[in-house]
MMTF fields as JSON, N, C-alpha, C and O atoms, coordinates in Angstrom:
{
  "mmtfVersion": "1.0.0",
  "mmtfProducer": "UNKNOWN",
  "numBonds": 379,
  "numAtoms": 380,
  "numGroups": 95,
  "numChains": 1,
  "numModels": 1,
  "chainsPerModel": [1],
  "groupsPerChain": [95],
  "chainIdList": ["A"],
  "bondAtomList": [4, 2, 8, 6, 12, 10, 16, 14, 20, 18, 24, 22, 28, 26, 32, 30, 36, 34, 40, 38, 44, 42, 48, 46, 52, 50, 56, 54, 60, 58, 64, 62, 68, 66, 72, 70, 76, 74, 80, 78, 84, 82, 88, 86, 92, 90, 96, 94, 100, 98, 104, 102, 108, 106, 112, 110, 116, 114, 120, 118, 124, 122, 128, 126, 132, 130, 136, 134, 140, 138, 144, 142, 148, 146, 152, 150, 156, 154, 160, 158, 164, 162, 168, 166, 172, 170, 176, 174, 180, 178, 184, 182, 188, 186, 192, 190, 196, 194, 200, 198, 204, 202, 208, 206, 212, 210, 216, 214, 220, 218, 224, 222, 228, 226, 232, 230, 236, 234, 240, 238, 244, 242, 248, 246, 252, 250, 256, 254, 260, 258, 264, 262, 268, 266, 272, 270, 276, 274, 280, 278, 284, 282, 288, 286, 292, 290, 296, 294, 300, 298, 304, 302, 308, 306, 312, 310, 316, 314, 320, 318, 324, 322, 328, 326, 332, 330, 336, 334, 340, 338, 344, 342, 348, 346, 352, 350, 356, 354, 360, 358, 364, 362, 368, 366, 372, 370, 376, 374],
  "bondOrderList": [1, 1, 1, 1, 1, 1, 1, 1, 1, 1, 1, 1, 1, 1, 1, 1, 1, 1, 1, 1, 1, 1, 1, 1, 1, 1, 1, 1, 1, 1, 1, 1, 1, 1, 1, 1, 1, 1, 1, 1, 1, 1, 1, 1, 1, 1, 1, 1, 1, 1, 1, 1, 1, 1, 1, 1, 1, 1, 1, 1, 1, 1, 1, 1, 1, 1, 1, 1, 1, 1, 1, 1, 1, 1, 1, 1, 1, 1, 1, 1, 1, 1, 1, 1, 1, 1, 1, 1, 1, 1, 1, 1, 1, 1],
  "groupList": [{"groupName": "MET", "atomNameList": ["N", "CA", "C", "O"], "elementList": ["N", "C", "C", "O"], "formalChargeList": [0, 0, 0, 0], "bondAtomList": [1, 0, 2, 1, 3, 2], "bondOrderList": [1, 1, 2], "singleLetterCode": "M", "chemCompType": "L-PEPTIDE LINKING"}, {"groupName": "SER", "atomNameList": ["N", "CA", "C", "O"], "elementList": ["N", "C", "C", "O"], "formalChargeList": [0, 0, 0, 0], "bondAtomList": [1, 0, 2, 1, 3, 2], "bondOrderList": [1, 1, 2], "singleLetterCode": "S", "chemCompType": "L-PEPTIDE LINKING"}, {"groupName": "ILE", "atomNameList": ["N", "CA", "C", "O"], "elementList": ["N", "C", "C", "O"], "formalChargeList": [0, 0, 0, 0], "bondAtomList": [1, 0, 2, 1, 3, 2], "bondOrderList": [1, 1, 2], "singleLetterCode": "I", "chemCompType": "L-PEPTIDE LINKING"}, {"groupName": "ASN", "atomNameList": ["N", "CA", "C", "O"], "elementList": ["N", "C", "C", "O"], "formalChargeList": [0, 0, 0, 0], "bondAtomList": [1, 0, 2, 1, 3, 2], "bondOrderList": [1, 1, 2], "singleLetterCode": "N", "chemCompType": "L-PEPTIDE LINKING"}, {"groupName": "ALA", "atomNameList": ["N", "CA", "C", "O"], "elementList": ["N", "C", "C", "O"], "formalChargeList": [0, 0, 0, 0], "bondAtomList": [1, 0, 2, 1, 3, 2], "bondOrderList": [1, 1, 2], "singleLetterCode": "A", "chemCompType": "L-PEPTIDE LINKING"}, {"groupName": "LYS", "atomNameList": ["N", "CA", "C", "O"], "elementList": ["N", "C", "C", "O"], "formalChargeList": [0, 0, 0, 0], "bondAtomList": [1, 0, 2, 1, 3, 2], "bondOrderList": [1, 1, 2], "singleLetterCode": "K", "chemCompType": "L-PEPTIDE LINKING"}, {"groupName": "GLN", "atomNameList": ["N", "CA", "C", "O"], "elementList": ["N", "C", "C", "O"], "formalChargeList": [0, 0, 0, 0], "bondAtomList": [1, 0, 2, 1, 3, 2], "bondOrderList": [1, 1, 2], "singleLetterCode": "Q", "chemCompType": "L-PEPTIDE LINKING"}, {"groupName": "VAL", "atomNameList": ["N", "CA", "C", "O"], "elementList": ["N", "C", "C", "O"], "formalChargeList": [0, 0, 0, 0], "bondAtomList": [1, 0, 2, 1, 3, 2], "bondOrderList": [1, 1, 2], "singleLetterCode": "V", "chemCompType": "L-PEPTIDE LINKING"}, {"groupName": "LEU", "atomNameList": ["N", "CA", "C", "O"], "elementList": ["N", "C", "C", "O"], "formalChargeList": [0, 0, 0, 0], "bondAtomList": [1, 0, 2, 1, 3, 2], "bondOrderList": [1, 1, 2], "singleLetterCode": "L", "chemCompType": "L-PEPTIDE LINKING"}, {"groupName": "ARG", "atomNameList": ["N", "CA", "C", "O"], "elementList": ["N", "C", "C", "O"], "formalChargeList": [0, 0, 0, 0], "bondAtomList": [1, 0, 2, 1, 3, 2], "bondOrderList": [1, 1, 2], "singleLetterCode": "R", "chemCompType": "L-PEPTIDE LINKING"}, {"groupName": "HIS", "atomNameList": ["N", "CA", "C", "O"], "elementList": ["N", "C", "C", "O"], "formalChargeList": [0, 0, 0, 0], "bondAtomList": [1, 0, 2, 1, 3, 2], "bondOrderList": [1, 1, 2], "singleLetterCode": "H", "chemCompType": "L-PEPTIDE LINKING"}, {"groupName": "GLU", "atomNameList": ["N", "CA", "C", "O"], "elementList": ["N", "C", "C", "O"], "formalChargeList": [0, 0, 0, 0], "bondAtomList": [1, 0, 2, 1, 3, 2], "bondOrderList": [1, 1, 2], "singleLetterCode": "E", "chemCompType": "L-PEPTIDE LINKING"}, {"groupName": "PRO", "atomNameList": ["N", "CA", "C", "O"], "elementList": ["N", "C", "C", "O"], "formalChargeList": [0, 0, 0, 0], "bondAtomList": [1, 0, 2, 1, 3, 2], "bondOrderList": [1, 1, 2], "singleLetterCode": "P", "chemCompType": "L-PEPTIDE LINKING"}, {"groupName": "ASP", "atomNameList": ["N", "CA", "C", "O"], "elementList": ["N", "C", "C", "O"], "formalChargeList": [0, 0, 0, 0], "bondAtomList": [1, 0, 2, 1, 3, 2], "bondOrderList": [1, 1, 2], "singleLetterCode": "D", "chemCompType": "L-PEPTIDE LINKING"}, {"groupName": "PHE", "atomNameList": ["N", "CA", "C", "O"], "elementList": ["N", "C", "C", "O"], "formalChargeList": [0, 0, 0, 0], "bondAtomList": [1, 0, 2, 1, 3, 2], "bondOrderList": [1, 1, 2], "singleLetterCode": "F", "chemCompType": "L-PEPTIDE LINKING"}, {"groupName": "GLY", "atomNameList": ["N", "CA", "C", "O"], "elementList": ["N", "C", "C", "O"], "formalChargeList": [0, 0, 0, 0], "bondAtomList": [1, 0, 2, 1, 3, 2], "bondOrderList": [1, 1, 2], "singleLetterCode": "G", "chemCompType": "PEPTIDE LINKING"}, {"groupName": "THR", "atomNameList": ["N", "CA", "C", "O"], "elementList": ["N", "C", "C", "O"], "formalChargeList": [0, 0, 0, 0], "bondAtomList": [1, 0, 2, 1, 3, 2], "bondOrderList": [1, 1, 2], "singleLetterCode": "T", "chemCompType": "L-PEPTIDE LINKING"}],
  "groupTypeList": [0, 1, 2, 3, 4, 5, 6, 4, 4, 5, 7, 4, 5, 8, 4, 9, 2, 10, 7, 11, 9, 1, 11, 8, 12, 4, 8, 4, 11, 13, 14, 3, 4, 2, 8, 13, 14, 2, 11, 6, 8, 15, 11, 7, 13, 7, 11, 3, 4, 11, 12, 0, 16, 1, 7, 16, 12, 0, 9, 8, 5, 9, 9, 13, 13, 5, 7, 16, 13, 15, 15, 9, 6, 15, 11, 2, 8, 1, 3, 4, 12, 13, 4, 9, 11, 15, 14, 14, 4, 7, 12, 5, 7, 7, 11],
  "groupIdList": [1, 2, 3, 4, 5, 6, 7, 8, 9, 10, 11, 12, 13, 14, 15, 16, 17, 18, 19, 20, 21, 22, 23, 24, 25, 26, 27, 28, 29, 30, 31, 32, 33, 34, 35, 36, 37, 38, 39, 40, 41, 42, 43, 44, 45, 46, 47, 48, 49, 50, 51, 52, 53, 54, 55, 56, 57, 58, 59, 60, 61, 62, 63, 64, 65, 66, 67, 68, 69, 70, 71, 72, 73, 74, 75, 76, 77, 78, 79, 80, 81, 82, 83, 84, 85, 86, 87, 88, 89, 90, 91, 92, 93, 94, 95],
  "secStructList": [7, 7, 7, 7, 2, 2, 2, 2, 2, 2, 2, 2, 2, 2, 2, 6, 7, 7, 7, 7, 6, 6, 6, 2, 2, 2, 2, 2, 2, 2, 2, 2, 2, 2, 2, 2, 2, 2, 2, 2, 2, 2, 2, 1, 7, 7, 6, 6, 7, 7, 7, 7, 1, 7, 1, 1, 7, 7, 7, 7, 7, 7, 7, 7, 7, 7, 7, 7, 7, 7, 1, 7, 2, 2, 2, 2, 2, 6, 6, 7, 1, 1, 5, 7, 1, 1, 1, 5, 7, 7, 7, 7, 7, 7, 7],
  "xCoordList": [3.547, 4.566, 5.274, 5.508, 5.663, 6.104, 7.423, 7.498, 8.444, 9.674, 9.789, 9.685, 10.008, 10.202, 11.854, 12.682, 12.193, 13.381, 14.146, 15.376, 13.498, 13.993, 14.383, 15.426, 13.545, 13.743, 14.833, 15.379, 15.108, 16.026, 17.469, 18.379, 17.419, 18.569, 18.945, 20.103, 17.905, 18.282, 18.856, 19.766, 18.345, 18.563, 20.304, 21.156, 20.592, 21.878, 22.59, 23.672, 22.386, 23.176, 23.448, 24.633, 22.501, 22.578, 23.655, 24.488, 23.497, 24.338, 25.678, 26.518, 25.84, 27.329, 27.574, 28.685, 26.437, 26.484, 26.456, 25.473, 27.208, 27.363, 26.401, 26.731, 25.234, 24.425, 23.997, 23.506, 24.185, 24.043, 22.603, 21.772, 22.348, 20.762, 20.006, 18.856, 20.604, 19.893, 19.506, 18.501, 20.178, 19.922, 18.957, 18.283, 18.764, 17.787, 16.328, 15.681, 15.902, 14.434, 14.382, 13.421, 15.473, 15.677, 15.799, 15.336, 16.525, 16.941, 15.647, 15.549, 14.6, 13.615, 12.743, 12.014, 12.715, 11.976, 12.356, 11.571, 13.721, 14.254, 13.753, 13.235, 13.9, 13.367, 11.656, 11.056, 11.256, 9.608, 9.435, 8.425, 10.184, 10.08, 10.445, 9.725, 11.342, 11.747, 10.674, 10.347, 10.002, 9.086, 7.799, 7.158, 7.463, 6.318, 6.583, 5.613, 7.828, 8.13, 8.085, 7.818, 8.337, 8.19, 6.622, 6.166, 5.84, 4.603, 3.839, 2.877, 4.348, 3.844, 4.327, 3.644, 5.34, 5.858, 4.937, 4.716, 4.421, 3.612, 2.16, 1.519, 1.777, 0.546, 0.674, -0.323, 1.782, 1.967, 1.569, 1.96, 0.714, 0.335, 1.337, 1.479, 1.946, 2.947, 2.403, 3.186, 1.145, 0.733, 1.223, 1.765, 0.979, 1.47, 3.051, 3.503, 3.773, 5.161, 5.992, 5.997, 6.862, 7.704, 8.954, 9.432, 9.407, 10.736, 11.904, 12.141, 12.63, 13.924, 15.105, 14.986, 16.265, 17.435, 18.297, 19.368, 17.513, 17.947, 16.805, 15.874, 16.715, 15.669, 15.965, 15.081, 17.185, 17.297, 17.487, 18.064, 16.968, 16.898, 18.19, 18.642, 18.763, 20.329, 20.321, 19.583, 21.208, 21.604, 23.079, 24.078, 23.042, 24.501, 25.164, 24.509, 26.784, 27.281, 27.524, 27.743, 27.48, 27.44, 28.599, 29.004, 29.064, 30.223, 29.781, 28.812, 30.437, 30.053, 30.378, 31.44, 29.457, 29.779, 30.679, 30.008, 31.835, 32.828, 33.538, 33.663, 33.979, 34.698, 35.981, 36.25, 36.849, 38.347, 39.157, 38.757, 40.307, 41.391, 42.097, 43.033, 41.481, 42.176, 43.558, 43.687, 44.504, 45.538, 46.569, 47.504, 46.398, 47.144, 48.083, 48.663, 48.183, 48.807, 50.32, 50.882, 50.77, 52.182, 52.213, 53.03, 51.35, 51.187, 50.836, 51.427, 49.848, 49.17, 50.248, 50.452, 50.953, 51.881, 53.253, 53.901, 53.564, 54.393, 54.298, 55.362, 53.135, 52.681, 53.081, 53.354, 53.079, 53.221, 54.591, 55.647, 54.58, 55.988, 56.587, 57.807, 55.692, 56.442, 55.402, 54.293, 55.988, 55.282, 56.204, 57.414, 55.341, 56.11, 55.213, 54.035, 55.717, 55.216, 53.833, 52.836, 53.67, 52.352, 51.381, 50.186, 51.777, 50.841, 51.388, 52.567, 50.385, 50.936, 51.504, 50.92, 52.663, 53.06, 52.781, 53.053, 52.224, 52.235, 52.786, 52.949, 53.027, 53.684, 52.645, 51.466, 53.092, 52.228, 51.901, 52.717, 50.501, 49.927, 49.414, 49.023, 49.22, 48.51, 49.699, 50.383, 49.983, 50.952, 50.231, 50.874],
  "yCoordList": [-3.313, -4.294, -4.867, -4.193, -6.194, -6.929, -7.639, -7.879, -7.975, -8.579, -9.828, -9.744, -11.073, -12.165, -12.414, -11.545, -13.665, -14.013, -14.357, -14.383, -14.566, -14.795, -13.629, -13.614, -12.618, -11.431, -10.527, -9.58, -10.769, -10.174, -10.772, -10.055, -12.083, -12.748, -11.976, -11.71, -11.71, -11.209, -9.849, -9.493, -8.974, -7.48, -7.552, -6.772, -8.69, -8.726, -9.241, -8.667, -10.121, -10.222, -9.195, -8.959, -8.444, -7.321, -6.351, -5.738, -6.313, -5.246, -5.6, -4.838, -7.022, -7.597, -7.68, -7.431, -8.074, -8.405, -9.676, -10.321, -10.189, -11.769, -11.745, -11.165, -12.392, -12.586, -14.09, -14.719, -14.698, -15.954, -16.141, -15.233, -17.562, -17.975, -17.704, -17.288, -17.922, -17.839, -16.323, -16.084, -15.496, -13.958, -13.429, -12.477, -14.071, -13.505, -13.113, -12.22, -13.98, -13.548, -12.268, -11.499, -12.128, -10.898, -9.526, -8.405, -9.973, -8.942, -8.481, -7.375, -9.49, -9.248, -8.497, -7.675, -8.688, -7.822, -6.43, -5.545, -6.276, -4.863, -4.109, -2.998, -4.687, -4.281, -4.052, -3.109, -4.822, -4.406, -3.26, -2.558, -3.111, -2.059, -0.722, 0.254, -0.608, 0.316, 0.811, 1.997, -0.187, 0.076, 0.685, 1.612, 0.015, 0.575, 2.095, 2.833, 2.516, 3.706, 4.732, 5.917, 4.28, 5.193, 5.282, 6.37, 4.269, 4.477, 5.456, 6.118, 5.49, 6.419, 8.033, 9.043, 7.984, 9.47, 9.836, 11.028, 8.915, 9.143, 9.818, 10.595, 9.374, 10.018, 11.36, 12.072, 11.763, 13.13, 14.242, 14.276, 15.16, 16.21, 17.301, 18.047, 17.508, 18.371, 19.721, 20.63, 19.774, 20.801, 22.155, 22.894, 22.403, 24.024, 24.117, 25.144, 22.982, 23.09, 23.736, 23.268, 24.951, 25.35, 24.419, 23.85, 24.386, 23.761, 24.444, 25.628, 23.727, 24.297, 23.239, 22.041, 23.923, 23.271, 23.021, 22.43, 23.636, 23.19, 23.354, 24.062, 22.947, 23.08, 24.558, 25.163, 25.049, 26.32, 27.336, 27.029, 28.542, 29.48, 30.013, 30.622, 29.858, 30.43, 30.816, 30.305, 31.8, 32.338, 31.897, 32.111, 31.263, 30.869, 32.477, 33.432, 32.398, 33.26, 33.495, 32.557, 34.506, 34.502, 35.564, 36.459, 35.342, 36.143, 36.918, 36.493, 38.026, 38.439, 37.437, 36.815, 37.252, 36.418, 37.332, 38.102, 37.363, 38.034, 37.006, 35.922, 37.116, 36.459, 36.924, 38.066, 36.038, 36.412, 35.371, 34.207, 35.706, 34.479, 33.679, 32.887, 34.041, 33.368, 34.142, 34.402, 34.456, 35.2, 34.344, 34.92, 33.009, 32.011, 31.026, 30.078, 31.281, 30.245, 29.943, 28.867, 30.863, 30.613, 29.625, 28.705, 29.799, 29.117, 27.895, 26.999, 27.631, 26.372, 25.542, 24.4, 26.018, 25.422, 24.928, 23.945, 25.795, 25.359, 24.108, 23.642, 23.335, 22.052, 20.937, 19.77, 21.357, 20.454, 19.607, 20.185, 18.433, 17.737, 18.261, 18.355, 18.613, 19.177, 20.16, 19.823, 21.446, 22.523, 23.101, 23.277, 23.432, 24.043, 25.103, 24.823, 26.281, 27.473, 27.673, 27.703, 27.814, 28.092, 26.899, 27.152, 25.759, 24.678, 23.527, 23.478, 22.506, 21.33, 20.458, 20.469, 19.663, 19.001, 17.473, 17.087, 16.596, 15.127, 14.405, 14.877, 13.142, 12.236, 11.979, 12.023, 11.648, 11.283, 9.645, 8.779, 9.503, 8.095, 7.6, 6.446, 8.122, 7.538, 7.544, 8.562, 6.389, 6.402, 6.658, 6.701],
  "zCoordList": [28.313, 27.669, 28.788, 29.792, 28.663, 29.537, 28.99, 27.785, 29.835, 29.085, 29.88, 31.104, 29.265, 29.829, 30.09, 29.817, 30.632, 30.7, 29.283, 29.24, 28.363, 27.082, 26.307, 25.653, 26.365, 25.933, 26.846, 26.279, 28.048, 28.967, 28.185, 27.768, 28.118, 27.507, 26.018, 25.696, 25.288, 23.939, 24.107, 23.359, 25.13, 25.205, 25.76, 25.334, 26.815, 27.417, 26.322, 26.202, 25.467, 24.193, 23.382, 23.147, 22.838, 22.125, 22.704, 22.036, 24.084, 24.666, 25.019, 25.496, 24.702, 25.012, 26.368, 26.837, 27.168, 28.561, 28.976, 28.612, 29.597, 30.109, 31.387, 32.422, 31.242, 32.348, 32.581, 31.643, 33.874, 34.16, 33.85, 33.829, 33.577, 33.378, 34.462, 34.318, 35.791, 36.868, 37.198, 37.867, 36.799, 36.954, 36.16, 36.55, 34.785, 33.903, 34.234, 33.686, 35.28, 35.794, 36.637, 36.654, 37.307, 38.056, 37.043, 37.253, 35.966, 34.949, 34.205, 33.675, 34.213, 33.531, 34.286, 33.73, 35.636, 36.528, 36.755, 37.097, 36.524, 36.617, 35.284, 35.398, 34.075, 32.924, 32.959, 32.443, 33.472, 33.641, 34.794, 34.757, 35.578, 36.699, 35.836, 36.048, 35.024, 34.201, 33.411, 33.453, 32.558, 31.576, 32.267, 31.772, 33.562, 34.23, 34.816, 34.987, 35.098, 35.556, 34.197, 34.398, 32.871, 31.816, 31.551, 31.199, 31.692, 31.57, 32.464, 32.073, 33.687, 34.644, 34.16, 34.325, 33.687, 33.158, 31.917, 31.7, 31.141, 30.199, 30.664, 29.957, 31.974, 32.566, 32.943, 33.061, 33.137, 33.757, 32.711, 31.544, 33.333, 32.675, 32.475, 33.445, 31.585, 31.068, 30.289, 30.013, 29.991, 29.132, 29.396, 28.574, 30.621, 31.023, 31.546, 32.053, 31.366, 31.962, 31.023, 29.884, 31.33, 30.338, 30.361, 31.343, 28.983, 29.001, 29.628, 29.392, 30.412, 31.02, 30.975, 30.717, 31.278, 31.207, 32.614, 32.751, 33.549, 34.881, 35.968, 35.585, 36.979, 38.101, 38.743, 39.349, 38.572, 39.253, 38.08, 37.037, 38.326, 37.101, 37.064, 38.034, 36.137, 35.658, 34.317, 33.474, 34.078, 32.691, 32.297, 32.983, 31.105, 30.823, 30.35, 29.933, 30.586, 30.181, 28.618, 27.851, 28.315, 26.86, 26.4, 27.142, 25.099, 24.633, 23.358, 22.729, 22.947, 21.653, 20.639, 20.681, 19.687, 18.497, 17.487, 16.8, 17.325, 16.506, 15.741, 16.311, 14.678, 13.82, 13.729, 13.358, 14.071, 14.058, 13.656, 13.669, 13.284, 12.654, 13.935, 13.831, 15.066, 16.318, 16.878, 18.075, 15.945, 16.165, 17.037, 17.594, 17.148, 17.87, 16.981, 17.512, 15.742, 15.049, 15.354, 15.151, 15.775, 16.463, 17.704, 17.704, 18.743, 19.699, 19.504, 20.107, 18.657, 18.126, 17.406, 17.817, 16.371, 15.816, 16.494, 16.135, 17.535, 18.55, 19.131, 19.541, 19.295, 19.94, 18.706, 18.985, 17.574, 16.394, 16.337, 16.593, 16.049, 15.882, 14.584, 14.446, 13.6, 12.468, 11.708, 11.295, 11.609, 11.231, 10.158, 10.305, 8.829, 7.887, 7.179, 6.955, 6.827, 6.21, 6.949, 6.228, 8.324, 8.992, 8.747, 8.597, 8.702, 8.547, 9.375, 9.727, 9.703, 10.191, 9.056, 7.972, 9.242, 8.325, 8.722, 9.859, 7.744, 8.164, 6.882, 5.757, 7.346, 6.391, 5.492, 5.843, 4.081, 3.016, 3.29, 3.604, 3.077, 3.504, 2.466, 2.637, 1.193, -0.092, -1.023, -1.13, -1.735, -2.891, -4.23, -5.279]
}
């Protein structure tokens, strides 16, 4: 796939990026370089590669999955501009 200056102008317009006419050929070349790199990635053999989240082996910290009520209602409601009967109070917006 190859991108020309006209297509680069369309992509810039869709991305709402102002690009001068004189810069469109260079932008098209940049797009083509990116597409060439993507094609190269498609040629890489990843058949036996294991999925990973990082290049260094690490284990995420985990906590026990326990259901609680939070026990912090007072702390949370203390930040509210208006709280009544244990809930946030908001002005009525529908008539």
